[in-house]
N, C-alpha and C positions, 0 to 999 in steps of 0.2 A: 547126355542131357545138357542143354545149354544154360549158362548162369543167368542170362538175361531173361529167361522164361519164369513168368510170375504165375504160379498155379492159381492164386487167388483172383487174378484178372481173367483166367480161362473159365473157372468155375463160378460163375456170377450170372445175375439177370442182366440182359442187355436190351437197351431200347434205343432206337434212332430218334434224334432230335435235330432241329434246325435253329441256329441262332437268330435273334431278331435284329433290329437296326442298332441295338445298343451292345451288341455282343453277349447278351444273355440269353438263356433258355428257360422254358417252363417244363417242370416234371412233377407230377402228383400234385398239381395245383399250387406249386410253389416256384418262385423265380430264383434262378442260381446264376452266378457268374464265375467264369473260369479265370483263376489268377495264377501267375507265376512270378515270384519275387515281388508281390504287390501290384503288378501291372496286368491288365486284361490283354490276352494274347491271341484270342480268335476273333476275327472281324465278322461283320454282319453276313447274314444269309449262308453261312456254312453248315454243312452236314456233320454232325458228330455222333458218337455212340456213348450213351450213359450207361455206366457199370455201377450195379448195385449189389453189394455183398454185406453180410452181417459183421465181418471183420473190419472192413475199412469204411463202410457206409456208402456214400455216393462219390463217384469219381467220374472223369470224362476221358474217353480216348479219341484222339484226333491225330490223324497221320501217324498211326502206329506209336504213339507216345501217350502215356496217361497223365492227367493233371488232377489236382485237387480243386474242389469247388467250394464256394462260400454262398450263403444265402443272401439274396439280393432283394431289398425292399425298394419297389418303385416309388419315385416322389409322388406326392400327393397332387391333384389338379389344383390350379389356381383359380381364383374366384372369376376371372376373365373367361375360363372354360366353362364354368358352371352357368354363367349368365346366359350362354348362348341359347339354352333351351327356353328361356322365358320369352313370352310374347310381348312385342312392343305395343304401348297404349296407342290407340287410334287418335288422331287428331280430330277435335270437335270443330266442325265448320258451320258457322251461323249462316243462314241464308241472307243474301244481300237484299232480296225483295220480300216483301211482307204482303201476305194476301189480305184482301180487303176485309175479309171476315174476322180477321185478328185485330183490327183497329179499335 
């Protein structure tokens, strides 16, 4: 038996996910970030495997190495993004000619 073999990573639930543009991934309606020594290590649009086990919780396997993850809260939208959905007020144009019945 090999010493590098981790039975917890073999006997776990595995799901495939893909990282987004920020290097984070979604799992069970939550966003996670993969860190090693405080720095993100997996770039955008990479396929990884999420490992879920009662002993260690959630980890990620990428290129046959496992990494710990942290919960990542996406930044809130700014007011500039919210106002895009609002309709612009129409400019009121007064007629330059007045009908003879309105005099």
